mmCIF file of the C-alpha atoms, coordinates in Angstrom:
data_MODEL
# 
_entry.id   MODEL 
# 
loop_
_atom_site.group_PDB 
_atom_site.id 
_atom_site.type_symbol 
_atom_site.label_atom_id 
_atom_site.label_alt_id 
_atom_site.label_comp_id 
_atom_site.label_asym_id 
_atom_site.label_entity_id 
_atom_site.label_seq_id 
_atom_site.pdbx_PDB_ins_code 
_atom_site.Cartn_x 
_atom_site.Cartn_y 
_atom_site.Cartn_z 
_atom_site.occupancy 
_atom_site.B_iso_or_equiv 
_atom_site.pdbx_formal_charge 
_atom_site.auth_seq_id 
_atom_site.auth_comp_id 
_atom_site.auth_asym_id 
_atom_site.auth_atom_id 
_atom_site.pdbx_PDB_model_num 
ATOM 1   C CA . MET A 1 1   ? -23.757 -38.396 -11.921 1.00 0.00 ? 1   MET A CA 1 
ATOM 2   C CA . ARG A 1 2   ? -27.053 -36.752 -11.022 1.00 0.00 ? 2   ARG A CA 1 
ATOM 3   C CA . ARG A 1 3   ? -25.606 -35.579 -7.706  1.00 0.00 ? 3   ARG A CA 1 
ATOM 4   C CA . ALA A 1 4   ? -22.586 -34.068 -9.468  1.00 0.00 ? 4   ALA A CA 1 
ATOM 5   C CA . LEU A 1 5   ? -24.915 -32.141 -11.756 1.00 0.00 ? 5   LEU A CA 1 
ATOM 6   C CA . LEU A 1 6   ? -26.693 -30.691 -8.719  1.00 0.00 ? 6   LEU A CA 1 
ATOM 7   C CA . VAL A 1 7   ? -23.525 -29.835 -6.804  1.00 0.00 ? 7   VAL A CA 1 
ATOM 8   C CA . ALA A 1 8   ? -21.682 -28.165 -9.711  1.00 0.00 ? 8   ALA A CA 1 
ATOM 9   C CA . PRO A 1 9   ? -24.085 -25.200 -10.054 1.00 0.00 ? 9   PRO A CA 1 
ATOM 10  C CA . ILE A 1 10  ? -23.978 -24.598 -6.298  1.00 0.00 ? 10  ILE A CA 1 
ATOM 11  C CA . VAL A 1 11  ? -20.162 -24.537 -6.299  1.00 0.00 ? 11  VAL A CA 1 
ATOM 12  C CA . LEU A 1 12  ? -20.149 -22.196 -9.304  1.00 0.00 ? 12  LEU A CA 1 
ATOM 13  C CA . ALA A 1 13  ? -22.685 -19.887 -7.648  1.00 0.00 ? 13  ALA A CA 1 
ATOM 14  C CA . ILE A 1 14  ? -20.634 -19.690 -4.449  1.00 0.00 ? 14  ILE A CA 1 
ATOM 15  C CA . GLY A 1 15  ? -17.474 -19.017 -6.461  1.00 0.00 ? 15  GLY A CA 1 
ATOM 16  C CA . ALA A 1 16  ? -19.212 -16.261 -8.431  1.00 0.00 ? 16  ALA A CA 1 
ATOM 17  C CA . CYS A 1 17  ? -20.261 -14.527 -5.200  1.00 0.00 ? 17  CYS A CA 1 
ATOM 18  C CA . THR A 1 18  ? -16.763 -14.590 -3.767  1.00 0.00 ? 18  THR A CA 1 
ATOM 19  C CA . SER A 1 19  ? -15.111 -11.201 -4.173  1.00 0.00 ? 19  SER A CA 1 
ATOM 20  C CA . PRO A 1 20  ? -11.377 -10.709 -4.631  1.00 0.00 ? 20  PRO A CA 1 
ATOM 21  C CA . PRO A 1 21  ? -9.406  -10.067 -1.442  1.00 0.00 ? 21  PRO A CA 1 
ATOM 22  C CA . PRO A 1 22  ? -9.341  -6.460  -0.226  1.00 0.00 ? 22  PRO A CA 1 
ATOM 23  C CA . PRO A 1 23  ? -6.199  -4.438  -0.992  1.00 0.00 ? 23  PRO A CA 1 
ATOM 24  C CA . GLN A 1 24  ? -4.808  -4.731  2.538   1.00 0.00 ? 24  GLN A CA 1 
ATOM 25  C CA . ARG A 1 25  ? -4.439  -8.490  2.083   1.00 0.00 ? 25  ARG A CA 1 
ATOM 26  C CA . ASP A 1 26  ? -1.592  -8.027  -0.376  1.00 0.00 ? 26  ASP A CA 1 
ATOM 27  C CA . PRO A 1 27  ? 1.224   -10.146 1.136   1.00 0.00 ? 27  PRO A CA 1 
ATOM 28  C CA . PHE A 1 28  ? 3.651   -7.237  0.840   1.00 0.00 ? 28  PHE A CA 1 
ATOM 29  C CA . GLY A 1 29  ? 1.153   -5.076  2.750   1.00 0.00 ? 29  GLY A CA 1 
ATOM 30  C CA . THR A 1 30  ? 1.441   -7.428  5.697   1.00 0.00 ? 30  THR A CA 1 
ATOM 31  C CA . THR A 1 31  ? 5.244   -7.305  5.491   1.00 0.00 ? 31  THR A CA 1 
ATOM 32  C CA . LEU A 1 32  ? 5.275   -3.517  5.279   1.00 0.00 ? 32  LEU A CA 1 
ATOM 33  C CA . ALA A 1 33  ? 2.831   -3.149  8.183   1.00 0.00 ? 33  ALA A CA 1 
ATOM 34  C CA . ALA A 1 34  ? 5.013   -5.375  10.362  1.00 0.00 ? 34  ALA A CA 1 
ATOM 35  C CA . ALA A 1 35  ? 8.175   -3.477  9.384   1.00 0.00 ? 35  ALA A CA 1 
ATOM 36  C CA . THR A 1 36  ? 6.494   -0.151  10.120  1.00 0.00 ? 36  THR A CA 1 
ATOM 37  C CA . ALA A 1 37  ? 5.349   -1.366  13.539  1.00 0.00 ? 37  ALA A CA 1 
ATOM 38  C CA . ARG A 1 38  ? 8.876   -2.655  14.318  1.00 0.00 ? 38  ARG A CA 1 
ATOM 39  C CA . ALA A 1 39  ? 10.384  0.695   13.308  1.00 0.00 ? 39  ALA A CA 1 
ATOM 40  C CA . TYR A 1 40  ? 7.943   2.479   15.604  1.00 0.00 ? 40  TYR A CA 1 
ATOM 41  C CA . GLN A 1 41  ? 8.648   0.177   18.555  1.00 0.00 ? 41  GLN A CA 1 
ATOM 42  C CA . SER A 1 42  ? 12.419  0.200   18.129  1.00 0.00 ? 42  SER A CA 1 
ATOM 43  C CA . LYS A 1 43  ? 12.577  3.910   17.225  1.00 0.00 ? 43  LYS A CA 1 
ATOM 44  C CA . GLN A 1 44  ? 14.729  2.920   14.250  1.00 0.00 ? 44  GLN A CA 1 
ATOM 45  C CA . PRO A 1 45  ? 14.254  4.200   10.688  1.00 0.00 ? 45  PRO A CA 1 
ATOM 46  C CA . LEU A 1 46  ? 12.272  2.177   8.184   1.00 0.00 ? 46  LEU A CA 1 
ATOM 47  C CA . LYS A 1 47  ? 14.482  1.564   5.145   1.00 0.00 ? 47  LYS A CA 1 
ATOM 48  C CA . LEU A 1 48  ? 11.973  0.577   2.501   1.00 0.00 ? 48  LEU A CA 1 
ATOM 49  C CA . ALA A 1 49  ? 14.499  -1.202  0.282   1.00 0.00 ? 49  ALA A CA 1 
ATOM 50  C CA . THR A 1 50  ? 15.236  -3.676  3.088   1.00 0.00 ? 50  THR A CA 1 
ATOM 51  C CA . VAL A 1 51  ? 11.647  -4.955  3.259   1.00 0.00 ? 51  VAL A CA 1 
ATOM 52  C CA . THR A 1 52  ? 10.737  -5.206  -0.420  1.00 0.00 ? 52  THR A CA 1 
ATOM 53  C CA . THR A 1 53  ? 11.080  -8.568  -2.118  1.00 0.00 ? 53  THR A CA 1 
ATOM 54  C CA . PHE A 1 54  ? 10.978  -7.109  -5.637  1.00 0.00 ? 54  PHE A CA 1 
ATOM 55  C CA . GLN A 1 55  ? 13.349  -4.858  -7.563  1.00 0.00 ? 55  GLN A CA 1 
ATOM 56  C CA . TRP A 1 56  ? 12.445  -1.170  -7.888  1.00 0.00 ? 56  TRP A CA 1 
ATOM 57  C CA . GLN A 1 57  ? 14.136  2.147   -8.624  1.00 0.00 ? 57  GLN A CA 1 
ATOM 58  C CA . SER A 1 58  ? 11.576  4.746   -7.516  1.00 0.00 ? 58  SER A CA 1 
ATOM 59  C CA . PHE A 1 59  ? 8.885   4.852   -4.855  1.00 0.00 ? 59  PHE A CA 1 
ATOM 60  C CA . PHE A 1 60  ? 5.854   7.156   -4.797  1.00 0.00 ? 60  PHE A CA 1 
ATOM 61  C CA . ALA A 1 61  ? 3.292   7.668   -2.034  1.00 0.00 ? 61  ALA A CA 1 
ATOM 62  C CA . PHE A 1 62  ? -0.061  9.114   -3.084  1.00 0.00 ? 62  PHE A CA 1 
ATOM 63  C CA . LYS A 1 63  ? -2.423  10.612  -0.562  1.00 0.00 ? 63  LYS A CA 1 
ATOM 64  C CA . PRO A 1 64  ? -6.152  9.813   -0.783  1.00 0.00 ? 64  PRO A CA 1 
ATOM 65  C CA . ALA A 1 65  ? -8.196  11.571  -3.498  1.00 0.00 ? 65  ALA A CA 1 
ATOM 66  C CA . GLN A 1 66  ? -5.328  11.980  -5.965  1.00 0.00 ? 66  GLN A CA 1 
ATOM 67  C CA . SER A 1 67  ? -6.656  11.944  -9.532  1.00 0.00 ? 67  SER A CA 1 
ATOM 68  C CA . PRO A 1 68  ? -5.270  9.721   -12.293 1.00 0.00 ? 68  PRO A CA 1 
ATOM 69  C CA . ASP A 1 69  ? -3.798  12.864  -13.903 1.00 0.00 ? 69  ASP A CA 1 
ATOM 70  C CA . GLN A 1 70  ? -1.985  13.770  -10.670 1.00 0.00 ? 70  GLN A CA 1 
ATOM 71  C CA . ILE A 1 71  ? -0.663  10.225  -10.251 1.00 0.00 ? 71  ILE A CA 1 
ATOM 72  C CA . ASN A 1 72  ? 0.420   9.883   -13.882 1.00 0.00 ? 72  ASN A CA 1 
ATOM 73  C CA . GLY A 1 73  ? 2.027   13.334  -13.773 1.00 0.00 ? 73  GLY A CA 1 
ATOM 74  C CA . ALA A 1 74  ? 4.143   12.346  -10.770 1.00 0.00 ? 74  ALA A CA 1 
ATOM 75  C CA . LEU A 1 75  ? 5.062   8.985   -12.293 1.00 0.00 ? 75  LEU A CA 1 
ATOM 76  C CA . GLY A 1 76  ? 5.953   10.582  -15.631 1.00 0.00 ? 76  GLY A CA 1 
ATOM 77  C CA . PHE A 1 77  ? 4.003   8.030   -17.665 1.00 0.00 ? 77  PHE A CA 1 
ATOM 78  C CA . PRO A 1 78  ? 0.396   6.853   -17.989 1.00 0.00 ? 78  PRO A CA 1 
ATOM 79  C CA . TRP A 1 79  ? -0.575  4.138   -15.523 1.00 0.00 ? 79  TRP A CA 1 
ATOM 80  C CA . ALA A 1 80  ? -3.389  5.189   -13.177 1.00 0.00 ? 80  ALA A CA 1 
ATOM 81  C CA . LYS A 1 81  ? -6.953  4.809   -14.362 1.00 0.00 ? 81  LYS A CA 1 
ATOM 82  C CA . ASP A 1 82  ? -8.677  5.660   -11.075 1.00 0.00 ? 82  ASP A CA 1 
ATOM 83  C CA . TYR A 1 83  ? -8.241  7.859   -8.010  1.00 0.00 ? 83  TYR A CA 1 
ATOM 84  C CA . SER A 1 84  ? -5.671  6.790   -5.416  1.00 0.00 ? 84  SER A CA 1 
ATOM 85  C CA . ASP A 1 85  ? -8.425  6.282   -2.799  1.00 0.00 ? 85  ASP A CA 1 
ATOM 86  C CA . GLN A 1 86  ? -11.761 7.971   -2.340  1.00 0.00 ? 86  GLN A CA 1 
ATOM 87  C CA . THR A 1 87  ? -12.443 6.773   1.211   1.00 0.00 ? 87  THR A CA 1 
ATOM 88  C CA . ASP A 1 88  ? -9.592  8.625   2.988   1.00 0.00 ? 88  ASP A CA 1 
ATOM 89  C CA . THR A 1 89  ? -8.535  5.223   4.351   1.00 0.00 ? 89  THR A CA 1 
ATOM 90  C CA . TYR A 1 90  ? -5.587  4.216   2.160   1.00 0.00 ? 90  TYR A CA 1 
ATOM 91  C CA . CYS A 1 91  ? -2.414  5.632   0.691   1.00 0.00 ? 91  CYS A CA 1 
ATOM 92  C CA . LEU A 1 92  ? -1.498  4.365   -2.755  1.00 0.00 ? 92  LEU A CA 1 
ATOM 93  C CA . LEU A 1 93  ? 2.113   3.193   -2.707  1.00 0.00 ? 93  LEU A CA 1 
ATOM 94  C CA . VAL A 1 94  ? 3.698   2.700   -6.131  1.00 0.00 ? 94  VAL A CA 1 
ATOM 95  C CA . PHE A 1 95  ? 7.058   1.108   -6.897  1.00 0.00 ? 95  PHE A CA 1 
ATOM 96  C CA . VAL A 1 96  ? 8.551   1.806   -10.319 1.00 0.00 ? 96  VAL A CA 1 
ATOM 97  C CA . SER A 1 97  ? 11.428  0.448   -12.343 1.00 0.00 ? 97  SER A CA 1 
ATOM 98  C CA . GLY A 1 98  ? 12.137  2.491   -15.464 1.00 0.00 ? 98  GLY A CA 1 
ATOM 99  C CA . LYS A 1 99  ? 8.687   3.318   -16.840 1.00 0.00 ? 99  LYS A CA 1 
ATOM 100 C CA . THR A 1 100 ? 7.016   0.227   -15.402 1.00 0.00 ? 100 THR A CA 1 
ATOM 101 C CA . VAL A 1 101 ? 5.048   -0.135  -12.182 1.00 0.00 ? 101 VAL A CA 1 
ATOM 102 C CA . VAL A 1 102 ? 6.468   -3.273  -10.564 1.00 0.00 ? 102 VAL A CA 1 
ATOM 103 C CA . HIS A 1 103 ? 4.171   -3.178  -7.523  1.00 0.00 ? 103 HIS A CA 1 
ATOM 104 C CA . SER A 1 104 ? 1.389   -1.034  -6.164  1.00 0.00 ? 104 SER A CA 1 
ATOM 105 C CA . LEU A 1 105 ? -0.435  -1.270  -2.894  1.00 0.00 ? 105 LEU A CA 1 
ATOM 106 C CA . LEU A 1 106 ? -3.345  0.421   -1.150  1.00 0.00 ? 106 LEU A CA 1 
ATOM 107 C CA . PHE A 1 107 ? -1.824  0.681   2.312   1.00 0.00 ? 107 PHE A CA 1 
ATOM 108 C CA . PRO A 1 108 ? -4.087  1.440   5.301   1.00 0.00 ? 108 PRO A CA 1 
ATOM 109 C CA . ARG A 1 109 ? -3.258  4.885   6.665   1.00 0.00 ? 109 ARG A CA 1 
ATOM 110 C CA . TYR A 1 110 ? -3.337  3.741   10.299  1.00 0.00 ? 110 TYR A CA 1 
ATOM 111 C CA . GLN A 1 111 ? -0.495  1.276   9.541   1.00 0.00 ? 111 GLN A CA 1 
ATOM 112 C CA . GLY A 1 112 ? 1.747   3.980   8.087   1.00 0.00 ? 112 GLY A CA 1 
ATOM 113 C CA . ASP A 1 113 ? 0.159   7.258   7.053   1.00 0.00 ? 113 ASP A CA 1 
ATOM 114 C CA . CYS A 1 114 ? 1.708   8.824   3.960   1.00 0.00 ? 114 CYS A CA 1 
ATOM 115 C CA . MET A 1 115 ? -0.047  12.158  4.574   1.00 0.00 ? 115 MET A CA 1 
ATOM 116 C CA . THR A 1 116 ? 3.097   13.239  6.425   1.00 0.00 ? 116 THR A CA 1 
ATOM 117 C CA . ILE A 1 117 ? 5.525   12.654  3.514   1.00 0.00 ? 117 ILE A CA 1 
ATOM 118 C CA . GLY A 1 118 ? 5.829   14.027  0.009   1.00 0.00 ? 118 GLY A CA 1 
ATOM 119 C CA . THR A 1 119 ? 4.774   12.138  -3.103  1.00 0.00 ? 119 THR A CA 1 
ATOM 120 C CA . GLY A 1 120 ? 8.327   11.397  -4.153  1.00 0.00 ? 120 GLY A CA 1 
ATOM 121 C CA . PRO A 1 121 ? 10.012  10.019  -6.061  1.00 0.00 ? 121 PRO A CA 1 
ATOM 122 C CA . TYR A 1 122 ? 12.169  8.322   -3.484  1.00 0.00 ? 122 TYR A CA 1 
ATOM 123 C CA . THR A 1 123 ? 15.029  6.039   -4.480  1.00 0.00 ? 123 THR A CA 1 
ATOM 124 C CA . THR A 1 124 ? 16.102  2.810   -2.818  1.00 0.00 ? 124 THR A CA 1 
ATOM 125 C CA . THR A 1 125 ? 18.597  4.981   -0.915  1.00 0.00 ? 125 THR A CA 1 
ATOM 126 C CA . SER A 1 126 ? 16.310  7.899   -0.009  1.00 0.00 ? 126 SER A CA 1 
ATOM 127 C CA . ALA A 1 127 ? 13.187  5.894   0.907   1.00 0.00 ? 127 ALA A CA 1 
ATOM 128 C CA . VAL A 1 128 ? 14.018  5.988   4.606   1.00 0.00 ? 128 VAL A CA 1 
ATOM 129 C CA . PHE A 1 129 ? 11.278  6.989   7.016   1.00 0.00 ? 129 PHE A CA 1 
ATOM 130 C CA . SER A 1 130 ? 10.926  7.544   10.722  1.00 0.00 ? 130 SER A CA 1 
ATOM 131 C CA . VAL A 1 131 ? 7.700   6.316   12.285  1.00 0.00 ? 131 VAL A CA 1 
ATOM 132 C CA . THR A 1 132 ? 5.820   8.171   15.003  1.00 0.00 ? 132 THR A CA 1 
ATOM 133 C CA . SER A 1 133 ? 2.338   8.196   16.444  1.00 0.00 ? 133 SER A CA 1 
ATOM 134 C CA . THR A 1 134 ? 0.408   11.164  17.787  1.00 0.00 ? 134 THR A CA 1 
ATOM 135 C CA . HIS A 1 135 ? -2.908  9.430   18.416  1.00 0.00 ? 135 HIS A CA 1 
ATOM 136 C CA . LYS A 1 136 ? -4.578  6.023   18.519  1.00 0.00 ? 136 LYS A CA 1 
ATOM 137 C CA . THR A 1 137 ? -6.916  4.184   16.170  1.00 0.00 ? 137 THR A CA 1 
ATOM 138 C CA . THR A 1 138 ? -10.494 3.453   17.199  1.00 0.00 ? 138 THR A CA 1 
ATOM 139 C CA . GLY A 1 139 ? -9.212  0.047   18.333  1.00 0.00 ? 139 GLY A CA 1 
ATOM 140 C CA . GLY A 1 140 ? -6.670  1.663   20.658  1.00 0.00 ? 140 GLY A CA 1 
ATOM 141 C CA . THR A 1 141 ? -3.481  0.841   18.725  1.00 0.00 ? 141 THR A CA 1 
ATOM 142 C CA . PRO A 1 142 ? -1.081  3.625   17.692  1.00 0.00 ? 142 PRO A CA 1 
ATOM 143 C CA . PHE A 1 143 ? -1.951  5.398   14.427  1.00 0.00 ? 143 PHE A CA 1 
ATOM 144 C CA . LEU A 1 144 ? 1.452   5.186   12.729  1.00 0.00 ? 144 LEU A CA 1 
ATOM 145 C CA . GLU A 1 145 ? 2.777   8.093   10.697  1.00 0.00 ? 145 GLU A CA 1 
ATOM 146 C CA . LEU A 1 146 ? 5.660   8.036   8.237   1.00 0.00 ? 146 LEU A CA 1 
ATOM 147 C CA . HIS A 1 147 ? 8.098   10.955  8.170   1.00 0.00 ? 147 HIS A CA 1 
ATOM 148 C CA . THR A 1 148 ? 10.827  11.679  5.649   1.00 0.00 ? 148 THR A CA 1 
ATOM 149 C CA . GLY A 1 149 ? 14.334  11.047  6.918   1.00 0.00 ? 149 GLY A CA 1 
ATOM 150 C CA . SER A 1 150 ? 15.806  8.744   9.524   1.00 0.00 ? 150 SER A CA 1 
# 
């Protein structure tokens, strides 16, 4: 009993210091990164509706440093409470059904840069992107860029 009383605070302290996973660990982020890489390698278009596991009607891609007002204005309803990204590292990808955000993701720009496409909205039919690369990441892998159209 005495040992349990000593171990419990240590376990709680470790748990309190554990931060939530970073945005890129979203399981859909991994799926989207793999699909983007496949589209680049195969030189085939990335049809976003074929890789999502959730239902959506509209897709929006927000560049870094977009304000909540800019995001909410594009969405057409209040949702964002913070900037899309203030580090210039991520694009905020938002999937909407009606007036509800069904999924959002901070997607690393090197895995599929949204700076090369418009905000949207894109539908399940029009969210088709070609993937190119004009330079490499610091690690030497291609810096993938999304482009509107197939």
